[in-house]
TORFIPA-230293 format. One record per atom (N, C-alpha, C, O): atom name; residue number from 1; x, y, z. Coordinates in pm, 1 decimal. Layout:
REM TORFIPA-230293
   at     i          x          y          z
   CA   NUM          X          Y          Z
...
This chain:
REM TORFIPA-230293
   at     i          x          y          z
    N     1     4780.8    -9760.9    21782.9
   CA     1     4652.6    -9683.3    21802.3
    C     1     4551.5    -9719.6    21702.4
    O     1     4454.9    -9644.9    21686.9
    N     2     4564.9    -9836.6    21626.6
   CA     2     4464.8    -9891.0    21539.7
    C     2     4367.7    -9983.0    21600.7
    O     2     4385.4   -10022.6    21715.9
    N     3     4267.2   -10019.0    21531.6
   CA     3     4169.9   -10097.8    21580.6
    C     3     4166.9   -10218.2    21476.0
    O     3     4155.6   -10192.4    21356.2
    N     4     4177.2   -10352.8    21522.3
   CA     4     4187.7   -10456.3    21426.6
    C     4     4045.5   -10460.8    21345.3
    O     4     3935.6   -10450.3    21399.7
    N     5     4066.6   -10477.4    21213.5
   CA     5     3949.2   -10487.5    21124.5
    C     5     3889.3   -10355.6    21093.1
    O     5     3800.9   -10347.8    21007.7
    N     6     3935.3   -10244.2    21161.7
   CA     6     3888.1   -10112.8    21132.6
    C     6     3990.7   -10018.3    21080.8
    O     6     3961.7    -9941.5    20989.1
    N     7     4105.9   -10019.6    21132.9
   CA     7     4203.2    -9940.5    21086.9
    C     7     4240.3    -9829.7    21180.1
    O     7     4227.9    -9847.4    21301.3
    N     8     4279.4    -9730.4    21138.1
   CA     8     4323.0    -9599.1    21230.8
    C     8     4237.6    -9490.6    21205.0
    O     8     4188.3    -9466.1    21094.9
    N     9     4218.5    -9416.6    21323.1
   CA     9     4151.5    -9275.2    21322.3
    C     9     4268.5    -9192.1    21292.1
    O     9     4350.4    -9166.0    21380.2
    N    10     4281.7    -9144.0    21157.2
   CA    10     4392.4    -9077.5    21110.3
    C    10     4416.5    -8951.7    21189.1
    O    10     4531.7    -8921.4    21220.5
    N    11     4320.9    -8882.2    21220.4
   CA    11     4331.3    -8740.2    21296.0
    C    11     4404.5    -8778.7    21436.9
    O    11     4498.6    -8710.7    21477.9
    N    12     4362.4    -8875.6    21497.7
   CA    12     4407.4    -8914.8    21623.7
    C    12     4545.7    -8965.7    21614.3
    O    12     4630.0    -8930.9    21696.9
    N    13     4574.4    -9050.8    21512.1
   CA    13     4718.5    -9089.0    21483.8
    C    13     4809.5    -8969.0    21453.4
    O    13     4920.1    -8964.2    21507.1
    N    14     4771.4    -8878.4    21375.6
   CA    14     4851.6    -8762.3    21346.2
    C    14     4878.1    -8679.9    21482.1
    O    14     4987.9    -8630.6    21508.0
    N    15     4780.5    -8671.9    21554.7
   CA    15     4798.1    -8598.3    21697.8
    C    15     4909.7    -8682.6    21771.4
    O    15     5007.4    -8627.3    21821.8
    N    16     4892.0    -8807.0    21774.6
   CA    16     4995.6    -8897.3    21868.6
    C    16     5130.5    -8880.2    21802.3
    O    16     5227.8    -8869.5    21876.9
    N    17     5148.8    -8876.3    21668.5
   CA    17     5281.3    -8858.3    21619.9
    C    17     5336.0    -8726.7    21649.8
    O    17     5454.7    -8717.1    21681.2
    N    18     5255.2    -8617.2    21642.3
   CA    18     5295.0    -8483.7    21672.4
    C    18     5333.2    -8464.1    21815.3
    O    18     5428.8    -8393.5    21847.4
    N    19     5247.0    -8536.1    21912.5
   CA    19     5291.2    -8545.5    22044.7
    C    19     5420.2    -8608.8    22064.0
    O    19     5502.8    -8546.4    22130.6
    N    20     5451.4    -8722.4    22017.0
   CA    20     5573.2    -8792.1    22032.8
    C    20     5696.7    -8695.7    21981.6
    O    20     5806.6    -8694.4    22037.0
    N    21     5664.4    -8621.1    21875.7
   CA    21     5776.1    -8538.7    21817.1
    C    21     5791.3    -8405.0    21884.1
    O    21     5878.7    -8325.6    21849.2
    N    22     5699.6    -8379.0    21987.5
   CA    22     5697.8    -8252.0    22066.9
    C    22     5646.4    -8139.6    21988.0
    O    22     5693.1    -8027.0    22005.2
    N    23     5544.9    -8164.4    21894.9
   CA    23     5493.9    -8065.6    21813.1
    C    23     5348.9    -8036.2    21831.7
    O    23     5275.6    -8006.2    21737.4
    N    24     5308.6    -8045.7    21957.8
   CA    24     5169.1    -8016.0    21993.4
    C    24     5158.5    -7882.7    22056.3
    O    24     5051.6    -7846.1    22105.2
    N    25     5259.5    -7811.4    22057.5
   CA    25     5263.2    -7668.1    22082.8
    C    25     5339.9    -7582.1    21993.7
    O    25     5427.3    -7632.2    21923.1
    N    26     5316.5    -7463.6    21990.6
   CA    26     5398.4    -7381.6    21900.9
    C    26     5517.0    -7325.4    21970.4
    O    26     5506.0    -7236.5    22054.8
    N    27     5636.1    -7380.0    21932.8
   CA    27     5762.5    -7348.8    21990.2
    C    27     5806.5    -7209.5    21936.0
    O    27     5807.0    -7181.3    21816.2
    N    28     5842.1    -7128.2    22033.5
   CA    28     5895.5    -6992.9    21993.9
    C    28     6037.2    -7005.6    21948.6
    O    28     6121.9    -7069.9    22010.7
    N    29     6060.9    -6933.7    21824.6
   CA    29     6196.0    -6927.5    21774.5
    C    29     6240.2    -6791.6    21782.2
    O    29     6157.3    -6701.0    21773.5
    N    30     6372.0    -6765.9    21798.9
   CA    30     6435.6    -6633.5    21809.3
    C    30     6547.0    -6629.7    21705.3
    O    30     6646.0    -6702.3    21714.6
    N    31     6528.1    -6543.1    21606.3
   CA    31     6620.3    -6533.8    21492.9
    C    31     6721.7    -6433.0    21530.8
    O    31     6684.3    -6322.5    21570.4
    N    32     6852.6    -6463.8    21521.4
   CA    32     6949.1    -6370.0    21552.9
    C    32     7038.1    -6348.9    21422.2
    O    32     7099.5    -6440.8    21368.1
    N    33     7037.4    -6229.5    21382.5
   CA    33     7109.2    -6190.4    21255.6
    C    33     7007.0    -6160.7    21146.5
    O    33     6945.9    -6253.3    21093.3
    N    34     6986.8    -6031.8    21111.5
   CA    34     6886.5    -6007.1    21016.4
    C    34     6943.5    -5952.1    20893.0
    O    34     6903.0    -5845.1    20847.7
    N    35     7034.8    -6020.1    20837.6
   CA    35     7090.9    -5988.7    20698.5
    C    35     6992.3    -6059.8    20604.2
    O    35     6878.6    -6092.1    20638.8
    N    36     7045.1    -6081.6    20481.6
   CA    36     6955.8    -6156.0    20369.2
    C    36     6889.8    -6282.3    20429.6
    O    36     6768.2    -6298.6    20419.4
    N    37     6969.7    -6372.1    20492.7
   CA    37     6924.8    -6496.5    20531.0
    C    37     6821.5    -6469.1    20651.5
    O    37     6712.1    -6525.5    20655.3
    N    38     6859.3    -6389.8    20736.8
   CA    38     6764.2    -6369.2    20854.4
    C    38     6633.7    -6311.1    20801.6
    O    38     6525.9    -6348.0    20848.4
    N    39     6641.9    -6227.6    20712.2
   CA    39     6511.4    -6158.2    20649.5
    C    39     6442.4    -6278.4    20588.1
    O    39     6322.5    -6293.5    20611.3
    N    40     6505.1    -6362.6    20514.2
   CA    40     6425.5    -6478.1    20451.1
    C    40     6362.9    -6570.4    20543.7
    O    40     6249.8    -6613.8    20522.1
    N    41     6435.0    -6604.5    20652.1
   CA    41     6382.2    -6694.0    20758.9
    C    41     6260.2    -6617.6    20832.2
    O    41     6157.3    -6677.6    20863.1
    N    42     6277.8    -6497.9    20854.1
   CA    42     6171.7    -6416.9    20929.2
    C    42     6046.4    -6415.0    20845.4
    O    42     5935.0    -6417.4    20897.9
    N    43     6064.7    -6410.7    20715.7
   CA    43     5944.9    -6398.9    20623.7
    C    43     5899.2    -6536.2    20572.8
    O    43     5803.9    -6540.9    20495.1
    N    44     5956.3    -6638.8    20608.9
   CA    44     5916.4    -6776.5    20574.4
    C    44     5782.2    -6813.3    20637.7
    O    44     5765.5    -6801.4    20759.1
    N    45     5696.1    -6853.6    20563.8
   CA    45     5561.7    -6882.8    20604.7
    C    45     5531.8    -7031.4    20662.1
    O    45     5425.2    -7061.8    20715.6
    N    46     5634.0    -7113.8    20644.7
   CA    46     5616.2    -7248.5    20673.8
    C    46     5639.1    -7296.2    20815.7
    O    46     5613.9    -7411.3    20851.4
    N    47     5688.8    -7201.0    20895.8
   CA    47     5725.1    -7243.1    21036.9
    C    47     5588.8    -7274.4    21109.6
    O    47     5573.7    -7378.5    21173.5
    N    48     5494.4    -7182.9    21097.2
   CA    48     5369.6    -7187.7    21170.3
    C    48     5295.1    -7319.9    21155.1
    O    48     5247.0    -7380.7    21250.7
    N    49     5289.0    -7360.2    21027.7
   CA    49     5225.3    -7490.5    21000.4
    C    49     5294.6    -7608.0    21064.9
    O    49     5234.5    -7712.9    21087.7
    N    50     5416.9    -7589.8    21092.8
   CA    50     5505.5    -7700.6    21143.2
    C    50     5526.1    -7697.6    21298.5
    O    50     5604.6    -7772.6    21356.5
    N    51     5448.1    -7603.9    21360.1
   CA    51     5458.6    -7593.3    21499.6
    C    51     5560.0    -7499.8    21566.0
    O    51     5600.5    -7521.1    21680.3
    N    52     5599.1    -7398.8    21494.0
   CA    52     5690.8    -7299.9    21532.5
    C    52     5645.5    -7159.9    21501.2
    O    52     5590.5    -7134.9    21394.0
    N    53     5667.9    -7066.0    21595.1
   CA    53     5629.4    -6931.7    21572.1
    C    53     5751.6    -6844.2    21599.2
    O    53     5824.4    -6856.9    21697.6
    N    54     5766.0    -6756.9    21504.8
   CA    54     5875.7    -6654.4    21518.0
    C    54     5847.8    -6565.1    21642.8
    O    54     5759.1    -6481.4    21625.8
    N    55     5900.0    -6567.6    21749.1
   CA    55     5874.3    -6496.1    21870.0
    C    55     5954.7    -6355.8    21860.5
    O    55     5898.6    -6251.8    21894.9
    N    56     6076.1    -6356.2    21816.9
   CA    56     6155.3    -6232.9    21811.9
    C    56     6273.0    -6241.0    21716.2
    O    56     6338.2    -6343.0    21693.8
    N    57     6292.0    -6123.0    21663.4
   CA    57     6409.0    -6105.1    21571.5
    C    57     6510.6    -6016.4    21641.2
    O    57     6477.5    -5918.1    21707.5
    N    58     6639.3    -6057.0    21622.3
   CA    58     6739.4    -5987.1    21700.6
    C    58     6862.0    -5953.1    21620.9
    O    58     6905.1    -6032.5    21537.2
    N    59     6920.7    -5835.1    21644.9
   CA    59     7038.1    -5810.7    21566.1
    C    59     7123.6    -5714.6    21651.8
    O    59     7071.5    -5648.1    21741.3
    N    60     7253.9    -5708.2    21624.0
   CA    60     7356.4    -5624.1    21692.1
    C    60     7364.9    -5479.7    21632.2
    O    60     7415.5    -5385.7    21693.5
    N    61     7309.4    -5470.2    21503.2
   CA    61     7333.9    -5347.7    21434.5
    C    61     7232.6    -5242.5    21475.7
    O    61     7114.1    -5262.4    21449.2
    N    62     7269.0    -5136.3    21536.1
   CA    62     7173.4    -5035.9    21571.6
    C    62     7086.3    -4984.3    21464.5
    O    62     6975.1    -4939.7    21492.8
    N    63     7131.6    -4987.7    21338.1
   CA    63     7055.0    -4939.2    21220.5
    C    63     6933.7    -5041.4    21199.4
    O    63     6830.5    -4999.0    21147.4
    N    64     6942.8    -5162.3    21234.9
   CA    64     6840.9    -5262.9    21212.1
    C    64     6746.8    -5269.3    21329.3
    O    64     6631.1    -5306.3    21309.1
    N    65     6786.8    -5236.3    21450.4
   CA    65     6692.2    -5234.5    21558.1
    C    65     6582.6    -5138.2    21552.8
    O    65     6602.4    -5018.2    21534.0
    N    66     6466.7    -5190.0    21569.2
   CA    66     6344.5    -5108.1    21547.4
    C    66     6269.7    -5134.2    21421.4
    O    66     6149.6    -5110.4    21409.0
    N    67     6353.8    -5189.3    21318.7
   CA    67     6299.9    -5215.3    21170.3
    C    67     6195.1    -5324.8    21200.8
    O    67     6212.8    -5411.1    21286.7
    N    68     6084.9    -5314.8    21124.1
   CA    68     5975.5    -5416.1    21128.2
    C    68     5999.7    -5510.7    21013.7
    O    68     6021.1    -5474.5    20898.0
    N    69     5994.2    -5641.0    21058.1
   CA    69     6013.4    -5746.7    20953.3
    C    69     5895.6    -5850.7    20987.6
    O    69     5884.3    -5891.6    21103.1
    N    70     5820.3    -5887.0    20900.3
   CA    70     5707.6    -5992.9    20916.3
    C    70     5633.2    -5965.3    21039.3
    O    70     5597.8    -6055.6    21115.0
    N    71     5606.6    -5828.3    21062.1
   CA    71     5519.2    -5783.7    21167.0
    C    71     5587.2    -5776.7    21305.7
    O    71     5518.8    -5742.4    21402.2
    N    72     5719.7    -5807.8    21321.4
   CA    72     5797.3    -5804.6    21436.8
    C    72     5897.1    -5690.9    21435.9
    O    72     5959.7    -5669.1    21332.1
    N    73     5916.1    -5619.0    21540.4
   CA    73     6020.6    -5508.1    21558.3
    C    73     6161.2    -5589.6    21594.0
    O    73     6168.6    -5677.5    21679.8
    N    74     6256.7    -5549.2    21522.1
   CA    74     6389.9    -5613.6    21554.6
    C    74     6442.4    -5551.1    21681.8
    O    74     6447.0    -5429.8    21702.2
    N    75     6482.5    -5647.5    21767.1
   CA    75     6539.4    -5611.9    21899.9
    C    75     6682.4    -5611.8    21907.4
    O    75     6740.9    -5685.3    21827.8
    N    76     6752.7    -5540.5    21991.2
   CA    76     6897.3    -5549.7    22004.4
    C    76     6933.9    -5679.7    22079.0
    O    76     6857.3    -5735.7    22157.4
    N    77     7055.4    -5721.8    22048.4
   CA    77     7096.6    -5853.6    22093.3
    C    77     7116.9    -5845.7    22245.3
    O    77     7106.1    -5947.2    22314.0
    N    78     7142.9    -5739.3    22292.3
   CA    78     7151.5    -5712.1    22448.6
    C    78     7033.6    -5748.6    22512.5
    O    78     7040.1    -5770.0    22633.5
    N    79     6912.3    -5761.5    22447.1
   CA    79     6787.9    -5795.3    22503.2
    C    79     6752.8    -5950.8    22508.5
    O    79     6641.2    -5990.4    22542.1
    N    80     6852.1    -6031.4    22474.2
   CA    80     6823.9    -6171.6    22464.3
    C    80     6779.7    -6237.3    22588.1
    O    80     6701.9    -6332.5    22581.1
    N    81     6824.3    -6193.1    22703.4
   CA    81     6774.5    -6243.6    22834.6
    C    81     6630.1    -6214.6    22854.4
    O    81     6550.0    -6304.0    22881.8
    N    82     6596.1    -6088.3    22840.6
   CA    82     6454.3    -6056.5    22848.9
    C    82     6365.4    -6136.5    22754.2
    O    82     6258.1    -6184.2    22791.1
    N    83     6414.9    -6149.7    22628.5
   CA    83     6333.4    -6217.0    22520.2
    C    83     6314.6    -6364.9    22559.0
    O    83     6203.6    -6416.8    22546.8
    N    84     6413.0    -6428.9    22602.0
   CA    84     6399.2    -6563.8    22639.9
    C    84     6314.8    -6582.2    22765.9
    O    84     6246.3    -6683.9    22777.1
    N    85     6316.3    -6489.5    22860.5
   CA    85     6226.4    -6495.9    22973.8
    C    85     6086.0    -6477.5    22933.9
    O    85     5995.5    -6537.8    22991.5
    N    86     6062.7    -6384.0    22822.4
   CA    86     5926.4    -6365.8    22779.8
    C    86     5866.3    -6492.8    22682.6
    O    86     5746.8    -6503.7    22655.0
    N    87     5957.8    -6573.6    22642.7
   CA    87     5928.5    -6686.9    22557.9
    C    87     6001.3    -6806.5    22599.0
    O    87     6093.5    -6851.7    22531.0
    N    88     5958.1    -6864.5    22720.2
   CA    88     6034.2    -6987.2    22767.7
    C    88     6030.1    -7096.0    22671.9
    O    88     5928.6    -7117.6    22605.7
    N    89     6143.9    -7171.1    22660.5
   CA    89     6151.4    -7282.9    22562.7
    C    89     6193.4    -7238.8    22428.2
    O    89     6191.3    -7314.9    22331.5
    N    90     6233.0    -7111.3    22422.1
   CA    90     6265.7    -7053.6    22282.2
    C    90     6374.2    -7136.9    22232.0
    O    90     6459.1    -7184.6    22307.3
    N    91     6372.8    -7157.4    22089.9
   CA    91     6475.4    -7212.2    22018.3
    C    91     6554.1    -7104.6    21937.1
    O    91     6493.1    -7028.7    21861.7
    N    92     6692.8    -7097.9    21952.7
   CA    92     6765.7    -6999.1    21890.4
    C    92     6800.8    -7034.2    21747.4
    O    92     6834.6    -7149.3    21720.2
    N    93     6794.0    -6938.1    21653.3
   CA    93     6824.3    -6958.5    21522.6
    C    93     6942.0    -6857.9    21482.3
    O    93     6922.0    -6736.6    21477.1
    N    94     7057.1    -6912.1    21456.2
   CA    94     7169.0    -6822.4    21428.0
    C    94     7183.7    -6816.3    21272.1
    O    94     7205.7    -6913.8    21200.3
    N    95     7166.5    -6674.6    21227.0
   CA    95     7183.7    -6651.0    21081.1
    C    95     7281.5    -6532.0    21076.5
    O    95     7254.6    -6432.7    21008.9
    N    96     7388.7    -6541.3    21144.5
   CA    96     7491.9    -6427.0    21130.4
    C    96     7609.6    -6470.2    21055.6
    O    96     7623.6    -6587.1    21019.8
    N    97     7702.9    -6369.1    21029.0
   CA    97     7826.7    -6417.5    20962.1
    C    97     7902.4    -6502.3    21055.7
    O    97     7880.9    -6498.1    21176.9
    N    98     7995.9    -6583.7    20998.8
   CA    98     8074.6    -6673.4    21080.8
    C    98     8148.9    -6619.1    21190.6
    O    98     8168.6    -6681.8    21294.6
    N    99     8191.1    -6500.3    21167.9
   CA    99     8274.6    -6428.0    21268.0
    C    99     8196.4    -6398.5    21404.5
    O    99     8253.0    -6382.7    21512.7
    N   100     8059.4    -6393.6    21384.1
   CA   100     7986.8    -6360.1    21505.3
    C   100     7905.4    -6474.7    21562.7
    O   100     7835.3    -6459.0    21662.6
    N   101     7916.2    -6596.8    21494.6
   CA   101     7834.5    -6699.2    21546.2
    C   101     7872.3    -6759.5    21673.5
    O   101     7783.3    -6810.7    21741.4
    N   102     7998.4    -6760.0    21716.4
   CA   102     8032.2    -6825.4    21857.3
    C   102     7978.4    -6732.4    21955.2
    O   102     7911.8    -6778.4    22048.0
    N   103     8001.0    -6594.3    21945.1
   CA   103     7953.4    -6498.7    22039.3
    C   103     7803.7    -6516.1    22060.1
    O   103     7752.9    -6527.1    22171.7
    N   104     7734.3    -6518.1    21942.2
   CA   104     7590.0    -6526.5    21948.0
    C   104     7543.0    -6650.4    22022.2
    O   104     7450.3    -6644.3    22102.9
    N   105     7606.4    -6760.3    21994.8
   CA   105     7575.3    -6889.8    22053.7
    C   105     7606.0    -6882.9    22215.0
    O   105     7534.0    -6944.4    22293.8
    N   106     7704.6    -6813.1    22253.7
   CA   106     7731.7    -6787.8    22394.0
    C   106     7622.2    -6707.7    22454.7
    O   106     7574.5    -6745.5    22561.6
    N   107     7577.5    -6598.9    22395.4
   CA   107     7480.5    -6515.9    22432.0
    C   107     7354.8    -6590.7    22457.5
    O   107     7299.2    -6580.1    22566.8
    N   108     7302.9    -6671.5    22355.6
   CA   108     7184.1    -6752.0    22358.4
    C   108     7191.9    -6843.4    22476.6
    O   108     7096.5    -6852.9    22553.7
    N   109     7300.2    -6909.3    22493.0
   CA   109     7311.0    -7007.4    22609.2
    C   109     7309.7    -6933.7    22734.8
    O   109     7248.1    -6987.1    22827.2
    N   110     7370.3    -6812.0    22758.0
   CA   110     7371.6    -6746.3    22882.2
    C   110     7228.2    -6686.5    22899.7
    O   110     7193.6    -6653.7    23013.2
    N   111     7144.8    -6670.8    22797.2
   CA   111     7005.7    -6627.9    22820.8
    C   111     6913.8    -6742.1    22855.3
    O   111     6803.4    -6714.3    22902.1
    N   112     6946.3    -6861.0    22838.0
   CA   112     6874.7    -6973.7    22877.1
    C   112     6837.0    -7064.7    22767.3
    O   112     6771.5    -7165.5    22793.8
    N   113     6873.2    -7037.6    22644.5
   CA   113     6830.8    -7110.4    22527.4
    C   113     6911.2    -7251.4    22536.1
    O   113     7030.2    -7261.0    22565.9
    N   114     6831.2    -7349.9    22507.2
   CA   114     6878.2    -7488.9    22518.1
    C   114     6888.5    -7570.2    22382.4
    O   114     6937.3    -7682.8    22372.4
    N   115     6837.0    -7498.1    22284.4
   CA   115     6848.3    -7559.5    22142.5
    C   115     6869.0    -7445.2    22056.5
    O   115     6812.1    -7336.7    22068.2
    N   116     6968.3    -7482.4    21955.5
   CA   116     7013.8    -7382.2    21855.1
    C   116     7014.4    -7440.6    21724.9
    O   116     7059.7    -7553.5    21706.6
    N   117     6961.2    -7362.0    21622.5
   CA   117     6973.5    -7407.5    21483.8
    C   117     7077.3    -7320.7    21422.5
    O   117     7053.5    -7199.9    21419.8
    N   118     7190.4    -7364.9    21372.2
   CA   118     7295.8    -7278.4    21329.3
    C   118     7311.4    -7271.0    21182.2
    O   118     7362.3    -7367.4    21125.0
    N   119     7271.2    -7161.7    21111.0
   CA   119     7296.4    -7141.9    20978.4
    C   119     7422.3    -7084.8    20931.7
    O   119     7457.3    -7089.6    20813.8
    N   120     7497.5    -7024.7    21036.0
   CA   120     7627.7    -6962.2    21021.3
    C   120     7726.2    -7064.0    20965.3
    O   120     7724.9    -7179.1    21009.1
    N   121     7818.7    -7023.2    20862.2
   CA   121     7913.8    -7117.3    20816.9
    C   121     8028.5    -7126.4    20922.1
    O   121     8141.9    -7087.7    20893.9
    N   122     7997.9    -7176.1    21038.5
   CA   122     8100.1    -7186.7    21148.2
    C   122     8052.5    -7299.8    21239.3
    O   122     7933.3    -7327.0    21253.7
    N   123     8151.9    -7363.7    21299.5
   CA   123     8122.5    -7462.5    21404.7
    C   123     8127.7    -7385.3    21533.8
    O   123     8222.1    -7312.0    21563.2
    N   124     8020.7    -7405.2    21610.4
   CA   124     8009.8    -7331.6    21738.8
    C   124     8026.5    -7440.4    21853.6
    O   124     7990.1    -7557.3    21840.5
    N   125     8084.6    -7389.2    21964.7
   CA   125     8099.8    -7475.5    22080.2
    C   125     8000.1    -7431.0    22187.1
    O   125     7989.7    -7312.0    22216.8
    N   126     7921.5    -7533.7    22249.3
   CA   126     7825.7    -7508.2    22352.7
    C   126     7830.7    -7597.6    22444.4
    O   126     7886.1    -7703.2    22413.7
    N   127     7780.2    -7584.5    22570.3
   CA   127     7775.0    -7692.4    22672.7
    C   127     7702.7    -7799.7    22628.3
    O   127     7625.5    -7788.7    22533.0
    N   128     7722.3    -7920.0    22697.4
   CA   128     7663.7    -8053.9    22656.1
    C   128     7508.4    -8044.3    22670.7
    O   128     7436.5    -8110.8    22596.1
    N   129     7461.2    -7969.4    22757.8
   CA   129     7313.9    -7951.8    22790.3
    C   129     7239.3    -7878.3    22667.7
    O   129     7116.6    -7881.8    22658.1
    N   130     7311.2    -7819.7    22586.3
   CA   130     7252.5    -7743.4    22462.2
    C   130     7255.2    -7820.4    22340.6
    O   130     7362.1    -7869.3    22304.4
    N   131     7151.2    -7836.7    22274.0
   CA   131     7148.3    -7909.4    22140.4
    C   131     7173.0    -7806.2    22033.0
    O   131     7125.4    -7692.6    22034.7
    N   132     7254.2    -7857.4    21936.6
   CA   132     7286.7    -7771.0    21811.2
    C   132     7273.7    -7850.7    21687.3
    O   132     7331.9    -7957.9    21670.0
    N   133     7198.5    -7796.6    21605.7
   CA   133     7187.0    -7855.2    21454.0
    C   133     7236.8    -7750.3    21369.0
    O   133     7196.0    -7634.4    21375.0
    N   134     7336.4    -7797.0    21279.8
   CA   134     7402.6    -7715.3    21177.9
    C   134     7343.9    -7733.1    21047.3
    O   134     7330.2    -7845.7    20999.5
    N   135     7306.3    -7621.5    20983.2
   CA   135     7252.5    -7629.4    20849.5
    C   135     7361.4    -7573.1    20751.5
    O   135     7383.9    -7452.1    20752.1
    N   136     7426.6    -7653.6    20671.1
   CA   136     7531.8    -7599.0    20582.4
    C   136     7479.6    -7628.3    20447.9
    O   136     7476.6    -7743.3    20404.0
    N   137     7436.5    -7520.9    20378.8
   CA   137     7377.3    -7526.6    20245.4
    C   137     7485.2    -7579.8    20149.0
    O   137     7452.2    -7651.2    20054.4
    N   138     7609.3    -7547.3    20170.8
   CA   138     7706.3    -7602.9    20060.3
    C   138     7712.5    -7754.0    20073.4
    O   138     7719.6    -7826.2    19973.9
    N   139     7709.6    -7800.5    20197.1
   CA   139     7711.0    -7949.4    20203.9
    C   139     7588.9    -8020.7    20145.6
    O   139     7597.2    -8130.0    20089.6
    N   140     7470.3    -7949.9    20162.7
   CA   140     7353.5    -7996.1    20096.6
    C   140     7355.7    -8000.2    19946.9
    O   140     7303.2    -8091.8    19883.5
    N   141     7416.8    -7900.4    19892.7
   CA   141     7442.7    -7894.5    19741.9
    C   141     7534.3    -7998.9    19705.5
    O   141     7514.4    -8066.0    19604.3
    N   142     7639.2    -8018.8    19785.0
   CA   142     7732.1    -8135.5    19745.4
    C   142     7661.3    -8271.0    19749.7
    O   142     7690.3    -8353.2    19662.8
    N   143     7571.8    -8300.9    19842.4
   CA   143     7496.5    -8412.5    19846.3
    C   143     7416.8    -8431.4    19715.6
    O   143     7416.6    -8538.0    19653.9
    N   144     7346.5    -8316.9    19675.9
   CA   144     7261.7    -8333.8    19560.8
    C   144     7351.3    -8348.6    19432.8
    O   144     7311.1    -8412.0    19335.2
    N   145     7477.8    -8286.1    19437.0
   CA   145     7565.0    -8299.9    19315.1
    C   145     7611.5    -8450.0    19307.7
    O   145     7627.6    -8505.3    19198.9
    N   146     7633.1    -8515.5    19430.8
   CA   146     7671.9    -8660.7    19433.6
    C   146     7567.3    -8738.7    19363.5
    O   146     7597.0    -8811.7    19269.0
    N   147     7445.3    -8725.7    19406.7
   CA   147     7335.9    -8805.7    19350.6
    C   147     7315.3    -8779.6    19202.7
    O   147     7288.0    -8874.8    19129.7
    N   148     7327.1    -8648.3    19150.2
   CA   148     7327.3    -8624.5    19013.4
    C   148     7435.5    -8694.7    18941.9
    O   148     7411.3    -8754.3    18837.0
    N   149     7558.7    -8690.5    18995.6
   CA   149     7673.1    -8767.8    18944.7
    C   149     7640.9    -8915.5    18921.7
    O   149     7670.0    -8972.9    18816.8
    N   150     7580.5    -8973.3    19023.0
   CA   150     7546.7    -9112.6    19022.2
    C   150     7448.6    -9148.4    18915.3
    O   150     7463.1    -9246.6    18842.4
    N   151     7349.9    -9066.4    18908.7
   CA   151     7238.9    -9082.3    18807.1
    C   151     7304.2    -9080.4    18668.5
    O   151     7272.4    -9163.3    18583.3
    N   152     7395.8    -8985.3    18646.6
   CA   152     7456.8    -8969.0    18509.8
    C   152     7538.4    -9087.6    18480.5
    O   152     7540.4    -9138.5    18368.4
    N   153     7607.0    -9132.8    18582.0
   CA   153     7700.3    -9257.0    18558.5
    C   153     7612.5    -9375.9    18535.2
    O   153     7639.7    -9451.2    18441.7
    N   154     7507.2    -9399.5    18614.1
   CA   154     7419.4    -9512.2    18576.3
    C   154     7350.1    -9512.6    18445.8
    O   154     7318.4    -9615.1    18385.5
    N   155     7327.9    -9388.7    18404.7
   CA   155     7257.1    -9379.9    18278.4
    C   155     7358.4    -9407.2    18160.6
    O   155     7327.7    -9464.4    18056.0
    N   156     7483.3    -9358.4    18192.0
   CA   156     7595.1    -9399.4    18089.1
    C   156     7623.9    -9549.0    18087.4
    O   156     7650.1    -9607.9    17982.6
    N   157     7618.8    -9604.9    18198.3
   CA   157     7640.1    -9759.7    18206.1
    C   157     7531.2    -9829.3    18126.5
    O   157     7560.8    -9914.8    18043.1
    N   158     7402.9    -9793.3    18151.5
   CA   158     7299.6    -9850.0    18089.5
    C   158     7297.2    -9833.8    17935.1
    O   158     7260.2    -9925.5    17861.9
    N   159     7339.0    -9710.7    17888.1
   CA   159     7358.6    -9691.5    17740.1
    C   159     7471.3    -9771.6    17685.9
    O   159     7463.4    -9818.5    17572.4
    N   160     7575.3    -9789.8    17760.5
   CA   160     7683.8    -9884.8    17708.5
    C   160     7636.0   -10020.2    17698.6
    O   160     7664.8   -10089.5    17601.0
    N   161     7566.7   -10061.0    17790.9
   CA   161     7516.4   -10203.2    17807.4
    C   161     7420.0   -10225.0    17689.1
    O   161     7428.8   -10329.2    17624.2
    N   162     7329.3   -10131.9    17658.7
   CA   162     7251.5   -10150.0    17536.4
    C   162     7327.1   -10159.8    17411.9
    O   162     7293.5   -10236.5    17321.7
    N   163     7430.6   -10081.5    17405.9
   CA   163     7512.9   -10074.4    17273.3
    C   163     7580.6   -10213.6    17257.4
    O   163     7579.5   -10273.8    17150.0
    N   164     7642.6   -10264.0    17376.1
   CA   164     7705.3   -10392.4    17361.8
    C   164     7604.7   -10498.8    17333.1
    O   164     7641.0   -10587.8    17256.2
    N   165     7484.5   -10504.1    17382.4
   CA   165     7382.3   -10593.5    17349.1
    C   165     7340.6   -10587.9    17202.1
    O   165     7315.8   -10691.3    17140.0
    N   166     7333.4   -10469.3    17148.2
   CA   166     7297.1   -10449.5    17008.3
    C   166     7409.1   -10506.5    16915.4
    O   166     7380.8   -10567.7    16812.3
    N   167     7536.6   -10484.0    16956.2
   CA   167     7644.7   -10545.2    16872.8
    C   167     7646.7   -10695.0    16881.3
    O   167     7680.6   -10763.1    16784.6
    N   168     7610.9   -10746.4    16995.4
   CA   168     7611.7   -10893.9    17003.6
    C   168     7502.3   -10953.0    16912.9
    O   168     7517.6   -11064.2    16862.5
    N   169     7402.0   -10885.7    16893.8
   CA   169     7296.5   -10943.2    16810.0
    C   169     7332.6   -10929.6    16663.8
    O   169     7267.7   -10995.1    16582.2
    N   170     7428.7   -10851.6    16624.1
   CA   170     7481.3   -10848.9    16489.7
    C   170     7562.7   -10963.6    16459.4
    O   170     7614.5   -10975.0    16348.3
């Protein structure tokens, strides 16, 4: 998209990248499970800037149904079919306990959801036509711990190397 000798129209280039990534529209997301994590996700302000809008909040607990979070009323999980019909192309976000994750995934698929982001600490099974991304915070922490350990080991090796070099000069 550049012009030789001139460079790039940055705004146009950003638009083209967003188009290729499917981010030229605001994708609706449906968050299922309004415990602590679900509340945090519902109140997260960064989705909008990245092309996502929270379209609905859903829970199975009758005590949570009707509660307002981030300007949206929590709806009952039995309404998933209606919600997905109201928001075509919705992406499901599972933030339930592990014990409920598979049932929620099945309900999302039955409602017509084709993409699921799973925060529940469980592996879910869905048909091949449905895309699933799993977010496991413990795994992410393990990855960071690995890099911290590598940095500490490298720093120790460097310290030892300098000490050996200093002894060699004596």
